[in-house]
C-alpha positions in Angstrom: 89.6 155.7 118.1 90.9 152.9 116.1 89.7 154.2 112.8 91.7 157.8 113.7 94.9 156.0 114.7 94.9 153.8 111.4 94.0 157.2 109.1 97.0 159.1 111.1 99.7 156.3 109.9 98.7 156.3 106.6 99.1 159.9 106.1 102.0 161.9 105.8 105.9 161.8 107.4 104.9 158.9 109.5 103.7 156.7 106.8 106.8 154.3 106.5 107.4 154.1 110.2 104.0 153.6 111.3 103.9 150.9 108.8 107.0 149.3 109.9 105.5 149.4 114.0 102.4 147.9 112.9 103.4 144.9 110.8 106.1 144.0 113.8 103.4 143.0 116.4 102.7 139.4 116.6 100.4 137.6 119.0 101.8 137.1 122.3 99.5 134.0 123.4 100.7 132.0 120.1 104.0 130.6 119.5 105.6 131.9 116.6 109.5 132.4 115.0 109.3 136.1 116.8 107.9 134.6 120.2 109.6 130.8 120.6 113.1 131.6 119.3 114.5 133.3 122.9 116.6 130.2 124.7 119.2 127.8 124.0 116.0 125.4 124.9 114.1 126.7 122.4 116.9 125.5 119.7 117.4 122.3 121.4 113.3 122.1 121.0 113.1 123.4 117.4 116.2 120.9 115.7 114.6 117.7 118.1 111.7 118.6 115.5 113.8 119.0 112.6 114.6 115.0 113.2 111.3 114.2 113.3 110.7 113.6 109.6 113.2 111.3 109.5 111.1 108.8 111.2 108.7 109.3 108.4 111.2 108.5 105.9 112.6 105.5 107.2 109.5 103.9 108.5 107.2 104.3 105.3 108.7 105.7 102.0 112.5 106.0 101.3 112.6 101.7 101.1 110.0 102.2 98.8 111.7 104.8 96.7 115.3 102.7 97.0 115.2 99.3 98.0 112.1 97.8 96.3 112.8 100.0 93.3 115.9 97.6 92.9 116.8 94.3 92.2 117.0 93.2 95.9 113.2 93.5 96.7 109.7 92.7 95.1 106.4 92.5 96.1 104.2 89.2 96.8 100.8 90.1 94.2 97.9 89.4 95.9 95.1 88.7 93.2 92.1 89.7 94.9 93.3 93.1 95.4 92.4 93.6 91.9 94.2 97.0 90.8 97.9 97.7 91.3 98.7 100.0 93.3 101.4 102.8 93.4 104.0 101.0 95.5 103.9 98.3 93.3 104.6 100.5 90.4 107.8 101.6 91.7 108.5 98.0 92.5 107.9 97.3 88.3 109.4 100.4 87.3 106.4 101.5 85.8 105.7 105.2 88.1 103.7 106.8 85.5 105.6 109.8 84.8 105.0 113.0 82.1 106.4 116.2 81.4 108.9 115.6 84.2 105.9 114.8 87.1 104.6 112.0 88.8 101.1 111.2 90.3 102.9 108.9 92.7 101.9 109.2 96.4 105.0 108.0 97.8 107.0 110.2 95.8 104.9 113.3 97.0 105.3 112.0 100.7 108.8 111.4 100.4 109.4 115.1 98.8 107.4 116.5 101.4 109.1 115.4 104.2 112.3 116.1 103.3 111.3 119.5 102.8 109.7 119.4 106.3 113.4 118.9 107.5 114.9 121.9 105.3 111.9 123.9 106.2 112.7 123.4 110.5 116.5 123.7 109.5 116.5 127.0 107.7 114.1 128.4 110.7 116.6 127.2 113.1 119.8 128.5 111.3 118.2 132.1 110.3 117.7 133.2 114.2 120.2 131.0 116.1 123.3 133.1 115.6 121.2 136.5 117.0 120.4 134.5 120.4 122.7 134.9 123.0 123.7 131.4 124.6 126.7 129.0 125.3 128.9 129.0 122.4 130.0 125.1 122.2 126.4 123.9 122.6 125.2 126.5 119.9 127.9 125.4 117.4 126.4 121.7 118.0 122.4 122.7 117.7 123.4 124.9 114.4 125.9 121.9 113.4 122.9 119.1 113.5 120.4 121.7 111.8 123.2 122.1 108.7 123.7 118.3 108.3 119.7 117.6 108.6 119.8 120.5 105.8 122.7 118.9 103.8 121.1 115.1 104.3 117.8 116.1 103.3 118.9 117.8 100.1 121.1 114.9 99.6 118.2 112.3 99.8 116.1 114.8 97.2 118.9 115.4 94.7 119.7 111.6 94.5 115.8 111.0 94.0 114.6 113.9 91.5 118.0 115.6 90.2 116.7 119.1 90.4 114.7 120.6 93.0 113.9 124.0 94.7 116.8 125.1 96.8 115.9 126.8 100.0 118.5 128.4 102.4 115.9 130.5 104.3 112.4 130.0 105.6 109.4 130.9 102.8 107.3 133.1 104.2 104.6 133.5 101.1 103.3 131.0 98.3 105.8 132.8 96.1 108.6 132.3 97.7 107.9 129.0 98.0 107.9 128.8 93.9 111.5 128.7 93.4 113.2 127.8 90.0 115.0 124.4 90.1 118.5 124.4 91.0 121.1 122.2 88.8 122.7 119.0 90.4 125.6 120.6 90.5 124.1 123.9 92.6 122.3 121.3 95.0 125.3 119.1 95.6 128.1 122.5 96.1 125.4 123.8 98.9 125.1 120.2 100.5 128.8 120.2 100.6 129.0 123.8 102.1 126.6 122.8 104.6 128.1 119.3 105.8 131.4 120.7 105.6 130.6 123.5 108.4 128.6 121.0 110.3 131.6 118.6 110.6 133.4 121.2 112.6 130.6 122.0 115.0 129.2 118.6 115.9 130.5 117.1 118.9 132.2 113.4 118.2 130.8 110.4 119.3 131.8 110.2 122.8 130.5 113.4 123.6 127.2 113.4 121.7 124.0 112.6 123.1 123.1 109.1 121.4 120.8 109.5 118.3 122.1 113.0 117.7 124.3 113.4 114.2 128.1 113.7 115.1 131.3 114.8 113.6 131.7 111.5 112.1 128.1 111.2 110.7 128.6 114.4 109.0 132.0 113.2 107.7 130.7 109.8 106.7 127.7 111.8 104.9 130.4 114.2 102.8 132.2 111.2 102.1 129.1 109.7 100.4 128.3 112.7 98.5 132.0 112.9 97.0 131.7 109.5 95.8 128.8 109.7 94.4 130.8 112.7 92.7 133.5 110.6 92.1 135.7 112.8 93.7 138.0 110.0 95.2 141.0 111.8 97.1 138.4 114.0 98.8 136.3 111.5 100.0 139.2 109.3 101.5 140.5 112.5 103.5 137.4 113.1 105.3 137.0 109.3 105.9 140.6 108.9 107.5 139.6 110.8 110.7 136.5 108.4 111.0 138.7 105.3 110.6 141.5 106.9 113.1 140.1 108.4 115.5 139.0 105.0 117.5 135.3 105.8 118.2 133.7 103.6 116.0 134.6 99.6 115.3 132.7 96.4 113.4 130.5 94.5 116.0 131.7 91.0 116.1 128.7 89.1 114.7 126.9 91.1 112.1 123.9 89.9 113.5 124.2 92.2 116.6 125.0 95.3 114.4 121.3 96.2 114.5 119.3 97.5 117.6 116.7 95.2 118.8 113.4 97.2 119.4 114.4 98.1 123.4 118.4 97.8 123.3 121.6 97.5 121.9 120.9 101.0 120.3 123.4 103.3 118.5 126.3 100.8 119.4 130.1 101.1 118.7 129.2 100.2 114.6 126.4 102.9 114.3 127.5 105.9 113.0 123.9 107.2 112.4 120.4 106.1 112.7 116.4 106.9 113.3 115.7 106.6 116.4 112.3 104.7 117.3 110.8 103.9 120.4 108.2 101.3 121.7 105.0 102.5 123.2 102.3 105.3 123.3 104.1 108.3 123.1 104.4 108.5 119.2 107.9 107.7 118.4 107.4 104.2 117.6 107.6 102.9 114.1 105.9 99.5 112.1 108.1 99.2 109.0 108.8 94.9 109.9 104.9 95.2 109.8 104.8 96.9 106.0 107.2 94.5 104.4 106.4 90.9 106.5 104.9 88.4 103.9 101.1 88.7 104.1 98.3 87.4 104.3 100.0 86.2 107.5 98.2 84.2 110.5 98.3 85.4 114.0 99.9 81.9 114.7 102.3 82.3 111.7 103.0 85.6 112.8 103.9 85.3 116.3 107.2 83.5 116.3 108.7 86.3 114.2 107.1 89.4 116.7 106.7 87.7 120.0 104.0 89.9 120.7 101.5 89.1 123.1 98.5 90.3 121.1 99.5 89.2 117.9 97.0 89.8 114.9 96.9 88.3 111.6 97.2 90.6 108.7 96.1 90.9 104.9 97.7 93.0 102.2 99.9 93.6 99.6 103.4 92.6 100.4 106.5 94.7 99.8 110.0 94.6 100.0 110.0 90.6 100.1 113.8 89.7 99.1 114.3 88.3 95.6 115.8 85.3 94.3 118.6 87.6 93.2 119.6 88.9 96.4 119.6 85.4 98.2 122.0 84.1 95.2 124.0 86.8 95.9 125.8 85.5 99.3 128.7 83.5 99.1 128.8 80.1 100.9 129.2 80.3 104.3 128.4 84.2 104.6 127.0 84.5 107.8 124.8 87.7 106.5 122.9 85.5 104.9 121.1 83.9 107.5 121.1 87.2 109.7 119.6 88.9 106.9 117.1 86.6 105.4 114.3 84.1 106.9 111.5 82.0 105.5 107.8 81.9 106.7 105.1 79.6 105.1 101.5 81.5 104.8 99.1 78.8 104.7 96.5 81.2 103.4 98.8 82.3 100.2 97.5 82.0 96.5 100.8 80.8 95.5 101.4 77.0 94.9 104.8 77.7 96.9 103.7 79.0 100.4 107.0 79.8 101.8 108.2 83.1 101.7 111.2 85.2 102.3 111.6 88.0 104.6 114.1 90.8 106.1 115.0 89.2 109.4 117.4 91.5 110.3 115.0 94.3 111.4 112.4 91.4 112.8 113.0 91.8 116.2 110.4 91.1 119.1 108.8 93.2 121.2 105.7 93.8 123.0 102.9 95.1 121.0 101.1 94.2 117.7 102.4 97.0 115.2 104.4 98.9 118.0 108.1 98.6 117.3 111.2 100.3 118.3 113.7 99.1 116.1 116.3 102.1 115.0 116.8 102.1 111.4 120.8 102.5 110.2 121.6 105.2 107.8 125.1 104.7 108.3 127.3 102.0 109.8 131.1 102.0 110.0 131.0 98.7 107.9 129.6 101.4 105.3 132.4 103.5 106.3 135.2 101.1 105.5 133.9 100.1 102.0 133.6 104.1 100.9 137.5 104.0 102.3 137.9 100.8 100.1 136.3 102.5 96.5 138.4 105.5 97.4 141.1 104.1 97.1 140.9 101.5 94.6 139.6 104.5 92.1 142.9 106.4 93.0 144.7 103.2 92.0 145.5 101.2 94.7 143.8 97.9 94.5 145.6 96.6 97.6 144.7 99.4 100.3 141.0 98.7 98.9 141.5 95.2 99.7 142.7 95.9 103.4 139.5 97.6 104.1 137.1 94.9 102.1 138.7 92.2 103.9 137.6 93.6 107.5 134.1 93.8 106.1 134.7 90.5 104.7 136.5 88.4 107.8 133.4 89.5 110.1 130.9 87.9 107.2 133.0 84.9 107.8 134.6 84.9 104.4 137.8 84.4 103.4 139.9 87.7 101.7 138.8 88.8 98.2 140.3 87.5 95.4 140.0 90.3 93.1 143.7 92.0 92.5 143.3 94.8 89.6 141.1 97.8 89.8 138.4 96.5 87.6 138.0 93.3 89.8 138.4 95.3 93.0 135.8 97.6 91.6 133.1 94.8 90.8 133.8 92.8 94.4 133.5 96.4 96.6 130.0 96.3 94.2 129.0 92.9 95.4 130.1 93.6 99.0 128.2 96.5 99.5 124.7 94.5 98.1 125.1 91.8 100.9 126.3 94.1 103.7 123.8 96.7 103.1 120.9 94.8 101.6 117.9 96.6 102.6 119.5 99.4 104.0 118.5 101.5 100.7 121.7 101.8 99.3 120.6 99.3 96.5 119.1 101.7 93.9 121.6 104.3 94.6 124.4 102.2 93.8 122.9 100.9 90.9 122.8 104.6 89.9 126.1 106.0 90.2 127.1 103.0 88.7 125.9 103.7 85.5 124.4 100.5 85.3 120.5 100.9 85.9 119.5 99.5 82.1 122.4 96.6 82.4 121.2 95.4 85.9 117.6 96.4 85.9 116.7 95.5 82.7 118.0 91.9 83.1 115.9 91.6 86.4 113.0 92.9 84.9 113.5 90.1 82.0 113.8 87.3 84.8 110.4 88.9 86.5 108.7 88.6 83.4 109.6 85.3 82.2 108.8 83.1 85.6 106.5 85.3 87.7 105.8 82.3 89.8 109.9 82.9 91.2 109.1 86.5 91.9 105.7 85.3 94.3 102.9 86.1 91.4 100.0 83.3 91.8 99.6 80.6 89.3 98.3 82.3 86.0 99.3 86.3 87.3 101.9 88.0 85.8 103.1 91.6 86.1 101.5 94.3 84.5 102.1 95.1 80.7 103.8 98.3 81.7 106.4 96.6 84.4 110.1 97.7 83.6 109.5 100.4 81.2 110.4 103.1 83.1 114.2 102.8 83.7 114.9 106.7 84.6 117.3 107.1 87.0 115.3 109.7 88.5 112.1 110.0 89.5 109.4 112.7 88.2 108.6 115.6 90.5 105.2 115.6 92.3 102.7 116.5 90.5 100.6 118.0 93.3 103.6 120.3 93.7 104.1 120.6 90.2 100.1 122.5 90.7 101.6 125.3 92.9 104.7 126.4 90.5 105.1 127.3 87.5 109.0 125.9 87.6 108.3 122.4 87.3 
C-alpha cells in the first residue's frame, strides 16, 4: 500500500503537490521549530536559551582572549606541567596562526559559543512575527533576540575582523559555509539589530532583572560607534542613558560588583551575566580558574569561605601584572578593591606572594560553585564612553565632567588634563583601572591603534625580567613569546575544514 502511494506521488500532474505535502510532515512527538514555536511561553523559553552561551563565554573564554591577552594579566608558570598550553599561548602573544586560521581551542570554543547565540536568536527572529500574542511582550522578546545577535556579532567582529554573517536559520551544511562578511558589513548589521532592539526593549525599571534593557542596547550601540570613531552618534545614544535617572554609581567601588548570592543587577549595572550557586547548573567557577596555584585549602579558605575548601594545583592564569598594579594612582580606592595578595607555600618561585583578582573573589558555600555575576556594562563605563565621545568632538571640558564623576568615586581629585590630547590619554588610563579584569583592555588597545607600542614594550619587560612576571628561578618565556601581535585572532582551523571560505 505504501509503495502505491509513493508511486502515485511521483507520477503525473500531482508530483509537486505531493512532494510538498510529504516534506511538510514533522514528528509530532519530538520538539522542533515546527512544533515548538506556538505560544508566548515558547518564545520566552527560546530567548532564555539564547542567553545561556553567555555563561560559558564569560566564565571560561572571553577573559582569556581579552584580559589575559593584554598587559593587565599574565600566567603563573608551573614548570612541573611541562609544555606550554593553548591558554599560555594567548598570554604569550604566541597563538600559532597560518593562512588566517589557528588550532587554539580557546578561539574555537569562543567562536562556537557566539554562533550558538546567533543560531538561537535567528530561530526566534524567523518565527516570532508569525505568531499572535501580546504585542508589547512580543516586542520585548524580539528586542532581546536582536540585542543578543548583535552582541555576539560585535564580539566576533572585534575578535576576528571577518566572519560569516547568518541572519536566518541554517538548515544544512552548505548554508553554513557562507562567505566571510567584511568588518564594515558586520558593523552595519550590528547597528541595525541593536538600534531596533533599543526601540523594543523595556527600560530597567520595567524589565525583569538580568535581561537586557533599552539602556543596555544603547550602551552596546555606543560601544559600536566608539569603536568606529562615530563620536556624535555615540553621544546621542548615551545621553538618554545618563539623563534617564535609572542608573547611578554605587557609592563605594567595591560594592559595584555582585556577591555570590546578592547585590545583583544593582543601580550601577547596565548588563551583567547571571550565575547562581547550587546544583541547578547555573553556577560559575571563574575565581577558581584565575586564583594563583598551587594553593592549599588553608590558603584558599580565607578567600572563598567555603565549607569544603580543597587545594588546587593548576596552571594559573589572569594573574594581575606589575604593570596594572603600578597603573593605579596613589590613594585610588579601586586598587585594594580590585587586587589582593596570597602567599603560596608550595610555589616554586622564590617570592611566593602572588596578586589575585579580588573584585570577583566573593565568599560562597561550596568549593568550585559560585553565583557571582559578571559585568558586561556598568554605568561608570557609560560615563567614560560619554567623556570620550565629548573629547573627540573637541570638548575636553565636557569630557572632564564625566571623567571626574568616575574619579571622585575612586577617591581621586579632578583630572589635570586640559587639552584634547591629554584628555584622550587620561580617559585611556582611567578605563584601564576602572574596568580592570572586565575584559575591556585588549579591545581598548586595539581601537587606540597601540598594539605594537604597548604590547611590544610589555613583552620586552616580561622577557627581560621573567621573575617579576611569576616565573620560577631559571624559567623563561618560550622563544616565540610576543611574536604574534596581530589585532585579530585567526579563525578556528576546525571550522575552516568545513568551509572553503576561510
